[in-house]
C-alpha positions in Angstrom: 0.0 0.1 -0.1 1.7 3.1 -1.1 0.2 5.3 -4.0 -3.4 4.9 -2.7 -2.5 7.2 0.0 -2.4 10.0 -2.7 -5.9 9.2 -4.0 -9.0 11.0 -3.3 -12.1 9.3 -1.8 -15.1 9.5 -4.5 -18.8 9.0 -4.1 -21.8 9.6 -6.1 -23.1 13.1 -6.6 -26.5 11.5 -5.5 -27.1 10.1 -2.0 -26.8 6.4 -2.6 -27.1 3.7 0.1 -28.9 0.8 -1.2 -27.8 0.2 -4.9 -24.6 -0.2 -7.0 -22.6 2.8 -8.1 -20.1 2.5 -10.7 -17.0 4.7 -10.9 -15.0 4.7 -14.1 -12.1 6.4 -16.0 -10.7 6.0 -19.5 -6.9 6.3 -20.3 -4.5 5.5 -23.0 -1.2 3.9 -23.1 1.5 4.5 -25.7 4.5 3.1 -24.1 5.9 -0.3 -23.3 4.7 -1.5 -20.0 6.9 -3.3 -17.5 4.4 -3.7 -14.8 1.0 -2.3 -13.5 -0.7 -2.7 -10.1 -4.0 -1.7 -8.8 -4.5 -0.8 -5.2 -8.3 -0.5 -4.2 -10.7 -0.4 -1.3 -14.1 0.9 -0.8 -16.7 1.9 1.8 -19.1 -1.0 0.9 -18.0 -3.9 -1.3 -16.4 -3.5 -4.6 -15.8 -5.3 -8.0 -13.0 -3.8 -10.2 -12.9 -4.3 -13.9 -10.4 -3.2 -16.5 -11.6 -3.3 -20.2 -14.8 -5.2 -18.9 -12.6 -8.0 -17.3 -12.9 -8.7 -13.6 -9.8 -7.9 -11.6 -8.9 -10.9 -9.3 -11.4 -13.4 -7.9 -12.2 -11.9 -4.5 -15.8 -11.9 -3.6 -17.3 -9.2 -1.5 -13.9 -7.3 -1.3 -12.5 -5.6 0.6 -14.2 -7.8 3.3 -15.7 -6.8 6.6 -13.6 -5.0 9.3 -14.0 -2.6 12.3 -14.7 0.2 9.7 -14.1 3.2 11.9 -10.6 1.7 12.8 -9.5 -0.5 9.9 -10.2 -0.8 6.1 -8.2 -3.2 4.0 -6.6 -2.3 0.8 -6.2 -5.0 -1.9 -3.4 -4.9 -4.4 -3.6 -6.7 -7.8 -1.1 -7.2 -10.6 -3.0 -6.0 -13.7 -0.1 -5.9 -16.1 -1.6 -8.3 -18.7 -5.0 -6.6 -18.6 -3.9 -3.2 -20.0 -4.2 -2.3 -23.7 -3.6 0.9 -25.8 -7.0 2.1 -24.9 -8.3 1.2 -21.4 -11.3 1.8 -19.2 -11.0 1.0 -15.4 -14.4 0.7 -13.6 -15.1 0.2 -9.8 -18.7 -1.1 -9.0 -19.5 -0.5 -5.3 -22.5 -1.8 -3.4 -23.4 -1.5 0.3 -22.5 -4.8 1.4 -22.0 -5.0 5.3 -22.0 -1.3 5.9 -25.1 0.8 4.9 -28.1 -1.0 6.5 -29.2 -1.8 9.9 -28.7 -4.9 12.0 -32.0 -5.8 13.8 -33.0 -2.3 13.1 -30.6 -1.2 15.9 -27.5 0.1 14.1 -26.9 1.7 10.7 -23.9 2.0 8.5 -23.8 5.7 9.4 -23.2 5.2 13.1 -20.7 2.3 12.7 -18.7 4.2 10.0 -19.6 7.6 10.2 -20.6 7.6 6.6 -23.7 6.0 5.1 -23.0 6.1 1.4 -20.9 3.9 -0.9 -17.5 5.2 -1.9 -14.2 4.2 -3.6 -10.5 4.8 -3.4 -7.9 3.4 -5.8 -4.6 4.0 -7.5 -3.3 2.4 -10.6 0.5 2.5 -10.9 2.0 1.8 -14.3 5.7 1.2 -14.7 7.2 1.7 -18.2 10.1 0.3 -19.9 11.8 3.7 -20.3 11.9 4.1 -16.5 8.9 6.4 -16.2 6.1 5.8 -13.8 2.3 6.9 -14.2 0.0 6.9 -11.4 -3.7 7.1 -12.1 -5.7 7.9 -8.8 -9.4 8.2 -7.9 -10.6 11.7 -8.0 -13.0 14.3 -9.4 -12.1 13.5 -13.0 -13.7 10.1 -12.7 -17.2 9.4 -14.0 -19.9 8.1 -11.8 -23.2 6.4 -12.6 -25.8 4.2 -11.1 -25.2 0.5 -12.0 -27.3 -2.3 -13.1 -27.9 -3.6 -9.5 -30.8 -1.3 -8.9 -31.1 -2.6 -5.3 -28.7 -4.3 -3.2 -29.1 -5.4 0.5 -27.2 -8.0 2.3 -30.2 -9.5 3.9 -32.9 -8.7 1.5 -31.0 -9.6 -1.7 -30.9 -7.7 -4.9 -32.6 -6.6 -8.1 -30.5 -6.7 -11.2 -31.7 -5.1 -14.4 -29.4 -5.8 -17.4 -31.2 -3.2 -19.5 -30.8 -0.4 -17.0 -28.8 2.7 -18.2 -28.3 5.8 -15.9 -29.5 8.7 -18.0 -27.8 11.2 -15.7 -24.2 10.3 -15.2 -21.9 12.9 -13.9 -18.4 13.4 -12.4 -17.7 11.7 -9.1 -17.8 13.9 -6.0 -14.6 14.1 -3.9 -14.9 14.2 -0.2 -12.5 14.1 2.8 -12.1 10.8 4.8 -9.3 9.8 7.0 -6.9 7.4 5.5 -5.2 6.4 8.6 -7.6 3.5 8.8 -6.2 1.9 5.7 -4.0 -1.2 6.1 -2.8 -3.8 3.6 -4.9 -6.9 3.3 -4.6 -8.9 6.6 -7.3 -11.6 6.3 -8.0 -14.3 3.7 -9.8 -13.2 0.6 -13.3 -14.6 0.0 -13.6 -16.9 -3.1 -15.8 -19.3 -4.9 -15.4 -23.0 -4.2 -17.5 -25.9 -5.0 -20.4 -25.8 -7.7 -23.5 -27.8 -6.9 -26.2 -29.0 -9.2 -29.8 -29.4 -8.1 -30.7 -32.9 -7.0 -34.3 -32.4 -7.4 -37.1 -30.3 -8.7 -40.0 -30.2 -6.5 -43.6 -29.1 -6.8 -44.8 -28.4 -3.4 -48.3 -28.9 -1.9 -48.8 -25.2 -2.3 -47.9 -25.4 -6.0 -44.5 -23.8 -5.6 -41.6 -24.7 -8.0 -38.6 -25.5 -5.6 -35.1 -26.7 -6.5 -33.2 -28.8 -3.9 -29.3 -28.5 -4.2 -29.0 -31.3 -1.5 -26.6 -29.4 0.8 -27.3 -26.4 3.1 -24.6 -23.8 2.2 -23.5 -20.3 1.9 -23.1 -18.7 -1.6 -25.4 -17.8 -4.5 -27.0 -19.3 -7.6 -25.7 -18.9 -11.2 -28.6 -19.3 -13.6 -29.4 -19.0 -17.3 -32.5 -17.0 -18.1 -34.2 -15.3 -21.0 -37.8 -14.6 -20.0 -40.2 -12.1 -21.3 -39.0 -8.5 -21.5 -40.0 -6.7 -18.3 -40.6 -9.9 -16.5 -39.4 -9.9 -12.8 -38.2 -13.3 -12.2 -37.7 -14.1 -8.5 -35.3 -16.5 -6.8 -36.1 -16.9 -2.9 -33.7 -18.8 -0.6 -34.2 -21.0 2.3 -32.7 -23.9 4.3 -35.7 -26.2 4.9 -39.1 -27.2 3.9 -41.8 -27.3 6.4 -43.8 -30.2 7.7 -46.1 -30.3 4.7 -43.1 -29.9 2.3 -43.7 -26.3 1.4 -41.1 -23.6 1.1 -40.3 -22.4 4.6 -38.9 -18.8 5.4 -40.3 -17.8 8.8 -36.8 -18.4 10.4 -35.3 -15.8 8.1 -37.2 -13.2 10.2 -37.1 -10.0 8.2 -34.6 -11.1 5.6 -36.2 -11.4 2.2 -33.2 -13.4 0.8 -34.3 -12.9 -2.8 -32.5 -12.4 -6.2 -34.6 -10.5 -8.6 -33.8 -10.5 -12.3 -35.6 -8.1 -14.7 -35.6 -9.9 -18.1 -34.8 -8.0 -21.3 -35.9 -10.8 -23.6 -32.3 -11.8 -24.2 -30.5 -14.8 -22.9 -28.2 -14.3 -19.9 -26.0 -16.4 -17.6 -26.2 -14.5 -14.3 -24.7 -14.7 -10.7 -24.6 -11.8 -8.2 -21.5 -9.7 -7.4 -22.4 -8.1 -4.0 -24.6 -10.6 -2.1 -24.6 -14.0 -0.5 -27.3 -16.2 0.9 -27.6 -19.2 3.2 -29.7 -21.9 1.5 -30.3 -25.4 0.4 -33.5 -24.8 -1.6 -34.5 -22.1 -4.0 -38.1 -21.1 -5.1 -38.8 -19.8 -8.5 -41.5 -17.2 -9.2 -42.4 -15.5 -12.4 -40.3 -17.8 -14.4 -41.6 -18.2 -17.9 -38.6 -20.2 -19.2 -38.6 -24.0 -19.0 -37.1 -25.0 -15.7 -34.2 -27.4 -16.2 -31.6 -28.5 -13.7 -28.8 -27.7 -16.0 -29.7 -24.0 -16.0 -29.0 -23.7 -12.3 -25.8 -24.0 -10.2 -25.3 -23.2 -6.6 -21.8 -21.7 -5.9 -20.3 -22.3 -2.6 -18.5 -19.0 -1.2 -16.2 -18.7 1.9 -12.8 -17.5 3.0 -10.0 -19.1 1.1 -8.7 -21.4 4.0 -6.8 -24.5 3.4 -8.4 -27.7 4.6 -6.1 -29.5 7.1 -8.2 -31.8 9.2 -9.9 -35.1 8.3 -12.1 -37.7 10.4 -13.5 -40.9 9.8 -14.9 -44.0 11.8 -16.9 -47.0 11.4 -20.2 -45.3 12.1 -21.6 -43.5 9.0 -23.8 -41.4 11.2 -20.8 -39.8 12.9 -19.1 -39.4 9.6 -22.2 -37.5 8.5 -22.0 -35.4 11.6 -18.4 -34.6 10.9 -19.3 -33.7 7.3 -22.1 -31.3 8.6 -19.4 -29.7 11.0 -17.1 -29.1 7.9 -20.0 -27.7 6.0 -21.1 -25.5 8.8 -17.6 -24.0 9.1 -17.4 -23.4 5.3 -20.8 -21.6 5.6 -19.9 -19.3 8.4 -16.3 -18.5 7.7 -17.0 -15.8 5.3 -14.4 -13.3 6.2 -15.7 -13.2 9.8 -16.9 -16.2 12.0 -20.5 -15.5 11.7 -23.2 -17.2 13.8 -25.4 -18.0 10.7 -25.5 -17.1 7.0 -29.3 -17.0 6.2 -31.3 -14.7 8.4 -31.2 -11.0 9.2 -28.1 -11.5 11.4 -25.0 -13.0 10.0 -22.8 -11.5 12.6 -19.5 -12.2 14.2 -20.6 -13.6 17.5 -17.9 -13.9 19.8 -19.3 -16.8 22.0 -19.7 -18.9 18.8 -16.2 -18.2 17.7 -14.5 -19.1 20.9 -16.3 -22.3 21.5 -15.5 -23.6 18.0 -12.0 -22.2 17.4 -10.2 -25.4 18.5 -12.2 -27.5 16.0 -11.9 -24.6 13.4 -8.1 -24.7 13.6 -7.9 -28.4 13.2 -10.3 -28.5 10.2 -8.8 -25.6 8.4 -5.7 -23.3 8.6 -7.3 -20.4 10.2 -4.3 -18.6 11.5 -4.7 -15.7 9.0 -8.4 -15.6 9.4 -8.5 -15.2 13.1 -5.4 -12.8 13.1 -7.5 -10.5 11.3 -10.7 -10.9 13.3 -8.8 -10.6 16.5 -7.3 -7.3 15.4 -11.0 -6.1 14.8 -11.7 -7.4 18.4 -9.1 -5.3 19.9 -10.0 -2.3 17.8 -13.7 -2.6 18.9 -12.9 -3.3 22.6 -13.9 -0.4 24.7 -11.7 1.9 26.8 -13.2 0.4 29.8 -12.2 -3.1 28.8 -15.6 -4.6 27.6 -15.7 -6.8 24.5 -18.6 -6.4 22.2 -21.0 -9.3 21.7 -20.2 -9.3 17.9 -17.0 -8.4 16.0 -17.1 -6.1 14.1 -19.0 -4.3 16.9 -22.0 -3.0 15.1 -24.1 -2.6 18.2 -23.8 0.4 20.3 -20.9 -0.1 22.9 -22.1 -1.4 26.3 -20.8 -0.7 29.7 -20.8 -4.4 30.3 -20.1 -7.7 28.5 -21.0 -11.3 28.7 -19.0 -14.1 30.1 -18.1 -16.8 27.5 -18.7 -14.3 24.8 -16.2 -11.7 25.7 -13.7 -14.5 26.6 -13.0 -14.7 23.0 -10.5 -12.1 23.8 -8.4 -14.6 25.8 -9.5 -18.1 24.4 -9.2 -17.3 20.6 -5.6 -15.9 20.7 -4.5 -18.7 23.0 -5.9 -21.5 20.8 -4.2 -19.9 17.7 -0.9 -19.8 19.6 -1.4 -23.5 20.6 -2.2 -24.7 17.1 0.2 -22.6 15.1 3.0 -21.7 17.7 2.9 -18.0 16.7 3.7 -16.1 19.9 2.8 -12.8 18.1 -0.9 -13.2 18.5 -0.3 -13.4 22.3 1.9 -10.4 22.4 -0.6 -8.4 20.3 -3.4 -9.4 22.7 -1.8 -8.9 26.0 -3.3 -5.5 26.7 -6.7 -6.7 25.4 -6.7 -9.6 27.9 -5.6 -7.3 30.6 -8.2 -4.7 30.1 -11.0 -7.4 29.9 -9.8 -9.1 33.0 -9.7 -5.7 34.9 -13.2 -4.9 33.8 -14.4 -8.3 35.3 -12.6 -7.5 38.5 -14.5 -4.2 38.6 -17.7 -6.2 38.5 -16.9 -8.6 40.9 -17.4 -9.1 44.7 -14.9 -11.1 46.7 -13.9 -13.2 43.7 -17.3 -13.8 42.3 -18.3 -12.0 38.9 -21.7 -10.9 40.3 -22.5 -7.5 38.8 -23.1 -8.1 35.0 -25.6 -9.3 32.5 -24.8 -12.7 30.7 -26.1 -14.9 28.0 -25.6 -17.9 30.4 -25.6 -21.3 29.0 -27.4 -20.2 25.9 -30.1 -22.5 24.5 -29.5 -25.2 27.3 -32.3 -27.7 28.1 -32.3 -26.8 31.8 -34.8 -24.0 31.5 -34.2 -22.0 28.4 -37.1 -21.3 26.0 -37.9 -19.2 23.0 -38.8 -16.5 25.3 -35.5 -16.6 27.4 -32.6 -18.6 25.9 -30.4 -17.6 28.8 -32.2 -19.4 31.7 -30.6 -22.5 33.2 -27.2 -22.8 34.8 -26.6 -19.9 37.4 -25.1 -17.1 35.3 -22.8 -15.8 38.0 -21.4 -19.4 38.3 -20.7 -19.4 34.7 -19.2 -16.0 34.8 -16.9 -16.7 37.7 -15.7 -20.0 36.0 -14.8 -18.2 32.9 -12.9 -15.6 34.7 -10.8 -18.2 36.4 -10.2 -19.9 32.9 -9.4 -16.6 31.1 -7.1 -15.6 34.1 -5.0 -18.8 33.6 -4.7 -18.0 29.9 -3.7 -14.5 30.7 -1.1 -15.6 33.3 0.4 -18.2 30.9 0.5 -15.6 28.1 2.3 -13.2 30.3 4.9 -15.7 31.2 5.4 -16.8 27.5 6.0 -13.1 26.8 8.6 -12.8 29.5 6.4 -10.8 32.0 5.5 -11.5 35.7 2.1 -13.1 36.2 2.3 -13.8 40.0 -0.5 -11.2 40.7 -2.8 -12.7 38.0 -2.2 -16.2 39.5 -3.1 -15.0 42.9 -6.3 -13.3 41.9 -7.2 -16.5 40.2 -6.7 -18.6 43.3 -8.9 -16.1 45.2 -11.7 -16.5 42.7 -11.3 -20.4 42.7 -11.6 -20.3 46.5 -14.7 -18.1 46.2 -16.2 -20.4 43.6 -15.9 -23.4 45.8 -17.3 -21.6 48.8 -20.2 -20.2 46.9 -21.2 -23.2 44.6 -19.6 -26.4 45.9 -19.2 -28.6 48.8 -17.1 -31.8 49.1 -16.4 -31.6 45.4 -19.9 -31.3 44.3 -22.0 -28.5 42.8 -24.5 -27.6 45.5 -28.0 -29.0 44.6 -29.5 -25.4 43.9 -26.8 -24.9 41.4 -26.3 -28.5 40.1 -26.5 -28.8 36.3 -24.4 -30.7 33.7 -22.9 -27.3 32.6 -21.9 -26.4 36.3 -20.2 -29.6 36.8 -18.5 -29.5 33.3 -16.9 -26.1 33.9 -15.8 -27.0 37.4 -14.0 -30.0 36.0 -12.7 -28.7 32.6 -11.5 -25.3 34.1 -9.6 -27.0 37.0 -11.8 -25.4 39.7 -13.0 -28.2 41.7 -10.7 -29.6 44.4 -12.1 -33.2 44.1 -12.3 -34.0 40.3 -13.3 -37.7 41.1 -16.5 -36.5 43.0 -17.5 -33.7 40.5 -17.0 -36.1 37.6 -19.2 -38.5 39.4 -21.9 -35.9 39.9 -21.7 -35.1 36.2 -22.0 -38.7 35.3 -25.0 -39.0 37.5 -26.7 -36.1 35.9 -26.0 -37.4 32.4 -27.1 -41.0 33.1 -30.2 -40.2 35.2 -31.8 -38.3 32.4 -30.0 -40.4 29.7 -29.0 -37.4 27.5 -27.1 -34.1 27.4 -28.8 -30.9 28.7 -26.0 -28.4 27.9 -26.1 -25.2 25.7 -23.5 -23.3 24.1 -21.4 -23.0 27.3 -21.3 -26.6 28.5 -21.5 -28.6 25.2 -18.0 -27.8 23.9 -16.4 -29.3 27.1 -19.0 -32.0 28.0 -17.4 -34.9 26.4 -13.9 -33.9 27.5 -15.0 -33.5 31.1 -16.4 -37.0 31.0 -13.6 -38.7 29.2 -10.8 -36.8 31.1 -12.3 -38.2 34.4 -13.0 -41.8 33.7 -16.4 -41.9 32.0 -15.5 -42.3 28.3 -18.3 -44.9 28.0 -20.8 -42.2 28.9 -19.3 -39.7 26.5 -19.5 -42.2 23.7 -23.0 -42.9 24.6 -23.7 -39.1 24.3 -21.9 -39.0 20.9 -23.8 -42.0 19.4 -27.1 -41.2 20.8 -29.7 -40.7 18.0 -32.8 -39.6 19.8 -33.4 -36.0 20.7 -31.4 -34.2 22.2 -28.2 -35.3 20.7 -25.7 -34.5 17.9 -27.0 -37.4 15.7 -30.6 -36.4 16.0 -30.2 -33.7 13.3 -28.5 -36.3 11.2 -31.3 -38.6 11.6 -33.5 -35.7 10.5 -31.6 -35.3 7.3 -29.4 -32.3 8.2 -26.4 -31.3 6.2 -25.0 -28.8 8.4 -25.1 -28.3 12.3 -28.3 -26.9 13.8 -28.6 -23.8 16.3 -30.9 -25.7 18.5 -30.9 -29.5 19.5 -34.5 -29.6 18.0 -34.4 -26.8 15.4 -37.0 -29.2 13.5 -38.8 -31.8 15.4 -39.5 -35.2 14.4 -43.1 -34.2 13.1 -41.4 -31.5 11.1 -42.6 -28.6 13.3 -40.1 -26.0 14.2 -38.6 -25.0 17.8 -39.3 -21.3 17.0 -39.3 -18.9 14.4 -37.6 -16.1 16.3 -34.2 -17.7 16.4 -33.9 -21.0 14.4 -30.9 -21.4 12.3 -30.3 -24.8 10.4 -26.6 -23.7 9.8 -24.9 -22.7 13.2 -21.5 -24.2 13.9 -21.3 -23.9 17.7 -22.3 -27.4 18.5 -20.0 -28.6 15.9 -17.2 -28.0 18.5 -17.6 -31.8 19.4 -15.1 -32.3 16.6 -12.2 -31.4 18.7 -13.1 -34.3 20.8 -13.2 -36.5 17.7 -9.8 -35.5 17.0 -8.3 -35.4 20.5 -10.1 -38.4 22.3 -11.8 -40.6 19.8 -8.6 -40.4 17.5 -6.3 -39.5 20.3 -4.4 -36.4 18.7 -3.6 -34.1 21.5 -1.5 -31.0 21.7 1.2 -30.7 24.2 0.5 -27.2 25.6 4.2 -26.7 26.7 5.3 -27.3 23.1 2.7 -25.7 20.8 2.2 -26.1 17.1 2.3 -29.9 17.5 6.1 -29.8 18.1 5.3 -32.6 20.6 2.2 -34.7 20.1 0.4 -36.8 22.7 -1.3 -39.8 21.1 -4.0 -41.1 23.5 -6.8 -42.7 21.7 -10.0 -43.7 23.6 -11.6 -46.6 22.0 -15.1 -47.9 22.4 -16.6 -51.3 21.4 -19.4 -49.6 19.5 -16.8 -48.4 16.8 -14.5 -50.8 15.0 -12.1 -48.2 13.6 -11.2 -44.4 13.9 -8.8 -42.5 11.8 -8.0 -38.8 11.7 -5.3 -36.6 10.3 -4.2 -32.8 10.8 -1.9 -31.1 8.5 0.1 -29.0 11.0 3.0 -26.5 10.6 5.4 -29.5 11.2 3.8 -31.8 8.6 1.0 -34.4 8.6 0.0 -35.9 11.8 -2.2 -39.1 11.7 -3.7 -41.5 14.2 -5.7 -44.5 13.4 -6.9 -47.7 15.4 -8.9 -50.7 14.4 -10.4 -53.3 16.4 -10.8 -57.0 15.1 -11.5 -60.1 17.1 -11.4 -58.2 20.4 -7.8 -56.8 19.6 -7.0 -53.2 18.8 -4.2 -52.2 16.5 -2.8 -48.6 16.5 -0.9 -46.8 13.8 0.6 -43.3 14.4 2.3 -40.8 11.9 4.7 -38.2 13.4 6.3 -35.7 10.9 9.9 -34.8 10.8 11.1 -32.4 13.5 8.5 -33.6 15.9 8.3 -36.0 18.7 5.4 -37.7 20.4 4.3 -39.7 23.4 2.0 -42.7 22.8 -0.2 -43.4 25.8 -2.0 -46.8 25.7 -3.5 -48.7 28.6 -1.7 -46.4 31.1 1.7 -46.8 29.5 3.6 -44.1 27.8 6.1 -44.6 25.0 8.2 -42.0 23.5 8.7 -42.0 19.6 10.3 -39.7 17.1 9.4 -39.0 13.6 8.0 -41.8 11.3 5.1 -44.3 11.1 4.7 -46.4 14.2 2.5 -49.5 14.7 1.3 -50.7 18.3 
């Protein structure tokens, strides 16, 4: 990023907040070119073209950041695209900025500017040593584009015949360029292309196409239609109990693509929108409807797949596939909660419970480095962490446990998976400020004076009217303070700083937790839930792990199923397995009846659901107010599949898989398990197979790495290579 700093911000001479604006400039070249590069960014999302050809493959560039503080600049090599006579065009649409979230926050208040705008610089190096720089400014043309409406939730209207009859020069305006930075995150690109598996005529007479997979992206389609016809594609995740197109769970989001036909044949896909869907409904479609005229294009951040899991139970394999698809669907520049309804926000709680699984499934170091920079930018001066990042809600004086703890848990896990200490160094002040805020809201070691989401969507008392009821919120909050304190203390020590005061405060809080909520190693009856026991175990709070684990096992076996929500579920199987109740953990994993991970699989899910019963067996819905069928949080169980079922564990003292602990936990209900993770050190693999009552193991250790194999209570040290036991 260099010459773009000399460019001028340009916007339309009209006030434009809900449609595409196209900025363009013509120029000639009469000399031999050595190289040419284009630096570009936008307030909104942009698509750059030179001589009608798209520049790069980045979808929804420049991505979503904390706009008041950070705006990414993309640089493209465009040498081969230039000719003697050239036109550069920048189409800009609102994207994430110029609209309201839940009607609570607008692009104006989160950016200080509500219109779309562009900034760019084209640098041309000539063979004679001269340099020419073409920058955005008042000499650029400006006109409304063919996307006559564009909105991230509602969709778009595209009119190929539209021509702005009042084009004019772009308007220059002042905007601080200190927020500009070179691209930090992964670009968003197209991935798989899916064909429809079925054309359905619903009981209501609707024409519906099923792509067979819930996903994030958009539809490419061939259309001609009658001139003036408004062909409509609506998007949704599920059909209702009667088999009709169901959109109630999208809430206010229209999620529609509207194409205004001009009588000519077109192959079209959107440039500025994405949808979460499996099914589409066609309306006002006069063309013959053929499967081959429709393709669903999967869109997400350009992450490398690194983790794989397989076992003898195809239901579990389908669950794992659903977890992968949930991550792909929601890792679109930020870790969104869901991709379909009027939300699609970077909820911190979802991100922190899933980050370990995320970092095994895909290489997400760059993805989270960028997102955590936005977290730090949006953290308040008084230490609170917004519920969503980028922080599009008004800053609160308070923040929620387990959500705000993304400030500690996420950098710690990125460090553990990739051994890059820089993420900890960058996050130390953020961690410190967050913990100091908690301490200001605590009484005698108990975090007692804040509002919290609690064990969100648990089965101990939550309901569509109040999803936070259940486990005592101050218990959860104090447990997370204890956990985050340990992370902060270890991070300080790794960065060469004294952590004794942090450890002392943590011990004080542990003592307070035990006095307030426990007796003789058990959670007191009035606070006793599965989640309470899980946190006491997994966060190292209990002084009698055997008794706490016994209590947890009793709570599970008495009702026969899990009752945990967003807070307890990620650690439930770990807490059981680590404390001698692996059989119970496997029973929970393999349970098919509601509530369970496999219930959604039995119901035909292709992604992970927000609720254990987002759809009931009779086809009715849990609720309409908050019911996503593509919500990755409960997919956090995959880190147990990697770490316990397959037995690939990190050694915290030697991060980045420098030293691996292989400790598979077998179960007679599975005959084989195998998993692999492509680490910074190389490929790590674990496989076990049981035949005739005997289990054979095979472990792969990459060069430069050592491992400890723990089988039947005995530890064996091994080096690089393939080892069989």
